[in-house]
KEKE-3310 file (N, C-alpha, C; in steps of 0.2 Angstrom, whole numbers, plus 5000, padded with zeros to 4 digits):
npx = (5852:5859:5863:5879:5890:5899:5913:5919:5927:5925:5934:5932:5916:5913:5920:5914:5902:5905:5909:5899:5886:5893:5891:5877:5877:5882:5873:5870:5863:5858:5869:5874:5862:5866:5878:5876:5872:5883:5898:5910:5929:5942:5959:5971:5974:5959:5957:5968:5974:5985:5977:5972:5959:5944:5926:5917:5911:5905:5901:5896:5907:5916:5932:5945:5959:5969:5979:5970:5963:5970:5972:5958:5956:5961:5966:5965:5953:5953:5961:5955:5942:5943:5951:5940:5933:5939:5938:5923:5923:5929:5922:5909:5915:5918:5908:5902:5907:5902:5889:5884:5889:5904:5912:5905:5897:5910:5917:5906:5908:5922:5920:5911:5918:5932:5929:5936:5941:5940:5931:5931:5922:5930:5941:5952:5955:5971:5974:5968:5971:5980:5996:5993:5982:5980:5989:5981:5969:5976:5978:5966:5961:5971:5966:5954:5956:5958:5945:5938:5938)
npy = (5413:5429:5444:5448:5461:5468:5464:5468:5485:5498:5499:5485:5484:5491:5484:5472:5476:5480:5470:5462:5470:5469:5455:5455:5462:5453:5444:5437:5435:5428:5421:5436:5441:5431:5432:5446:5443:5436:5439:5450:5451:5457:5452:5440:5434:5424:5421:5422:5411:5409:5417:5409:5412:5412:5403:5406:5392:5389:5404:5411:5420:5429:5425:5436:5434:5453:5451:5450:5458:5469:5477:5481:5495:5500:5515:5511:5505:5492:5487:5486:5479:5468:5459:5465:5454:5443:5442:5440:5427:5420:5422:5415:5405:5400:5405:5394:5382:5383:5385:5373:5367:5360:5357:5351:5342:5333:5329:5324:5314:5309:5305:5296:5285:5287:5283:5286:5298:5313:5326:5346:5357:5369:5359:5343:5335:5322:5314:5302:5291:5278:5278:5273:5276:5290:5295:5290:5298:5310:5307:5307:5319:5329:5326:5328:5340:5345:5342:5345:5360)
npz = (5570:5578:5574:5577:5582:5591:5592:5579:5572:5562:5552:5551:5550:5536:5527:5527:5523:5509:5502:5504:5494:5484:5481:5482:5470:5462:5458:5468:5482:5491:5499:5502:5512:5522:5527:5534:5545:5551:5562:5557:5556:5554:5551:5559:5569:5582:5596:5600:5591:5576:5560:5543:5535:5541:5548:5561:5571:5583:5585:5574:5568:5558:5550:5541:5534:5535:5522:5511:5508:5502:5491:5493:5493:5482:5469:5460:5447:5442:5447:5464:5461:5456:5467:5475:5469:5473:5485:5487:5482:5491:5503:5500:5498:5515:5519:5513:5522:5536:5533:5529:5540:5543:5551:5563:5560:5555:5568:5572:5565:5570:5584:5586:5579:5585:5602:5609:5610:5615:5614:5615:5608:5594:5598:5602:5612:5612:5621:5627:5617:5607:5602:5586:5586:5587:5576:5565:5567:5568:5551:5545:5551:5542:5527:5530:5530:5517:5508:5512:5510)
capx = (5859:5859:5867:5884:5892:5900:5919:5918:5928:5923:5936:5930:5908:5915:5924:5906:5897:5907:5906:5889:5885:5899:5890:5871:5877:5885:5869:5872:5860:5857:5876:5874:5858:5866:5884:5874:5873:5891:5903:5915:5934:5948:5961:5979:5972:5956:5956:5976:5979:5984:5972:5970:5951:5941:5920:5918:5902:5902:5900:5893:5911:5920:5937:5947:5965:5970:5983:5966:5960:5975:5969:5951:5956:5968:5964:5966:5948:5955:5965:5950:5936:5949:5951:5931:5930:5942:5933:5916:5925:5931:5917:5904:5919:5921:5899:5899:5908:5896:5882:5887:5889:5906:5916:5901:5897:5916:5922:5903:5910:5927:5918:5909:5923:5935:5926:5938:5945:5937:5931:5926:5921:5931:5949:5951:5960:5973:5977:5966:5970:5986:6001:5993:5973:5982:5993:5977:5965:5979:5977:5959:5961:5973:5960:5946:5954:5959:5939:5931:5941)
capy = (5417:5435:5450:5448:5463:5468:5463:5474:5489:5505:5496:5478:5486:5494:5479:5467:5479:5482:5461:5462:5475:5466:5450:5457:5464:5447:5439:5431:5440:5425:5425:5444:5441:5426:5438:5452:5437:5436:5446:5447:5451:5457:5450:5436:5430:5423:5419:5418:5409:5412:5413:5416:5415:5406:5401:5400:5389:5393:5410:5414:5424:5425:5429:5436:5439:5460:5450:5446:5467:5475:5479:5486:5502:5504:5519:5508:5501:5484:5482:5488:5474:5461:5460:5464:5448:5438:5440:5436:5419:5419:5424:5411:5396:5403:5403:5389:5376:5385:5381:5363:5363:5353:5356:5349:5333:5330:5329:5320:5308:5305:5304:5290:5283:5283:5285:5289:5304:5320:5333:5352:5361:5365:5357:5338:5331:5316:5311:5294:5285:5275:5282:5271:5281:5298:5292:5288:5304:5317:5308:5310:5329:5330:5326:5332:5348:5347:5339:5351:5365)
capz = (5572:5579:5573:5582:5577:5597:5591:5574:5571:5556:5544:5547:5545:5528:5522:5527:5520:5502:5502:5505:5492:5476:5483:5478:5464:5455:5460:5475:5486:5497:5502:5508:5519:5527:5527:5537:5550:5554:5565:5553:5558:5547:5557:5558:5573:5582:5599:5601:5584:5567:5557:5536:5536:5546:5548:5567:5570:5590:5589:5568:5568:5548:5551:5536:5535:5529:5517:5508:5508:5502:5483:5490:5493:5475:5466:5452:5448:5441:5455:5465:5457:5456:5474:5481:5465:5476:5492:5484:5483:5497:5510:5500:5504:5521:5524:5515:5527:5542:5530:5527:5545:5541:5555:5566:5556:5553:5573:5577:5566:5573:5590:5582:5575:5591:5605:5617:5607:5620:5609:5617:5604:5591:5602:5604:5615:5609:5627:5629:5612:5607:5597:5581:5584:5583:5570:5560:5565:5561:5544:5543:5551:5534:5523:5531:5530:5510:5506:5513:5505)
cpx = (5858:5864:5872:5888:5897:5908:5922:5921:5923:5924:5931:5920:5912:5915:5917:5901:5902:5909:5899:5885:5888:5893:5883:5873:5879:5879:5866:5869:5857:5865:5877:5871:5862:5873:5881:5873:5877:5892:5906:5923:5938:5952:5967:5975:5967:5960:5964:5979:5976:5979:5971:5959:5948:5931:5921:5913:5902:5899:5896:5899:5914:5923:5942:5953:5967:5974:5976:5961:5964:5972:5961:5952:5960:5965:5962:5958:5949:5957:5957:5944:5941:5952:5940:5928:5931:5939:5929:5919:5927:5928:5911:5906:5918:5914:5898:5903:5905:5890:5881:5888:5896:5910:5913:5899:5903:5918:5915:5905:5918:5924:5913:5915:5930:5931:5926:5943:5939:5938:5927:5926:5924:5941:5948:5960:5963:5976:5976:5966:5978:5991:5996:5985:5975:5988:5984:5969:5970:5980:5974:5956:5964:5969:5956:5947:5953:5950:5935:5931:5940)
cpy = (5425:5437:5453:5455:5468:5468:5470:5480:5494:5499:5489:5478:5488:5489:5475:5470:5479:5476:5460:5466:5472:5461:5451:5458:5459:5443:5434:5435:5434:5425:5431:5446:5436:5429:5443:5448:5437:5443:5447:5453:5451:5459:5447:5432:5431:5420:5415:5416:5409:5409:5414:5417:5406:5407:5397:5398:5389:5397:5414:5420:5420:5430:5429:5440:5448:5457:5449:5455:5470:5480:5483:5493:5507:5510:5517:5502:5495:5481:5482:5482:5469:5458:5457:5455:5442:5439:5440:5431:5418:5418:5416:5405:5398:5399:5397:5382:5381:5382:5373:5361:5357:5352:5350:5339:5331:5329:5325:5313:5303:5304:5298:5287:5279:5287:5287:5297:5311:5327:5338:5355:5362:5362:5348:5338:5322:5311:5304:5290:5284:5278:5279:5275:5287:5300:5293:5295:5310:5314:5312:5318:5331:5330:5327:5338:5349:5346:5342:5358:5363)
cpz = (5576:5576:5579:5579:5588:5595:5583:5575:5566:5550:5544:5546:5539:5524:5521:5524:5512:5500:5499:5499:5485:5480:5479:5472:5456:5457:5465:5480:5493:5501:5506:5513:5523:5529:5535:5542:5554:5559:5558:5555:5552:5552:5557:5562:5577:5590:5601:5596:5579:5566:5548:5536:5539:5546:5555:5569:5576:5590:5581:5566:5560:5550:5541:5534:5531:5524:5510:5505:5504:5497:5482:5491:5486:5471:5459:5451:5448:5445:5461:5467:5457:5464:5477:5475:5469:5481:5493:5484:5487:5503:5508:5503:5512:5524:5521:5519:5535:5540:5529:5534:5546:5547:5560:5564:5557:5561:5573:5574:5566:5580:5590:5580:5581:5596:5613:5617:5612:5617:5614:5614:5600:5594:5602:5608:5612:5616:5630:5620:5611:5601:5589:5579:5581:5579:5565:5561:5565:5554:5540:5543:5542:5531:5523:5529:5520:5507:5508:5513:5499)
residu = (MET:ASN:ASN:ILE:LYS:GLU:GLY:MET:ASN:ALA:ARG:ASP:ARG:GLU:VAL:ARG:THR:ARG:ILE:ILE:GLN:LYS:LEU:GLY:GLU:ASP:GLY:TYR:ALA:THR:TYR:ALA:ASP:ARG:LEU:LYS:GLU:PHE:GLU:PHE:LEU:VAL:THR:ASP:PHE:TYR:ARG:GLY:GLN:ARG:ILE:ASP:THR:ALA:ALA:MET:PHE:ASP:ASP:GLY:THR:LEU:CYS:ILE:SER:PRO:ASN:PHE:ILE:VAL:GLY:ILE:ASP:SER:ALA:ASP:GLU:LYS:VAL:LYS:ASN:LYS:CYS:LEU:ASP:GLN:LEU:SER:VAL:LEU:VAL:ARG:HIS:GLU:LEU:LEU:HIS:TYR:LEU:LEU:ALA:HIS:ILE:ILE:ARG:PHE:LEU:GLU:TYR:LEU:HIS:LYS:LYS:PHE:PRO:ASN:LEU:VAL:ILE:LYS:GLY:GLU:GLN:ILE:ASP:PHE:SER:LYS:LEU:THR:PRO:ASP:GLU:ILE:VAL:GLU:VAL:HIS:ALA:ILE:LEU:ALA:ALA:ASN:ASN:GLN:ALA:ALA:ASP)
# end
């Protein structure tokens, strides 16, 4: 993956740098190095969709909602450190989704189980499935989301 940073603003770069530093300080050098490869966006929306946090498989972008960085600039060191601790865990969690290729493997599974399911990137077209198959796919999607987290 290339170091993709075209969409990052100064705040995105600052937050990412602080998380990379925290990961390194806490003994997570591999995660710190991998995070450097990701475009990192502090945003509530990506490609027109509302997100809380997500690691995008197709372009190596890690999105974090501004709600998760509220305490990062606190004058209170305890609040700042707690926020950075939480961000460290959250970023490692999202990176693992990407590194373990959860969505890619899951979409491959769905395509094998439902050959008529049309999958384009991360978009799923249910129009060629029966009503029973649609219900089953939705149940699998819900269970997969919980299992991956």
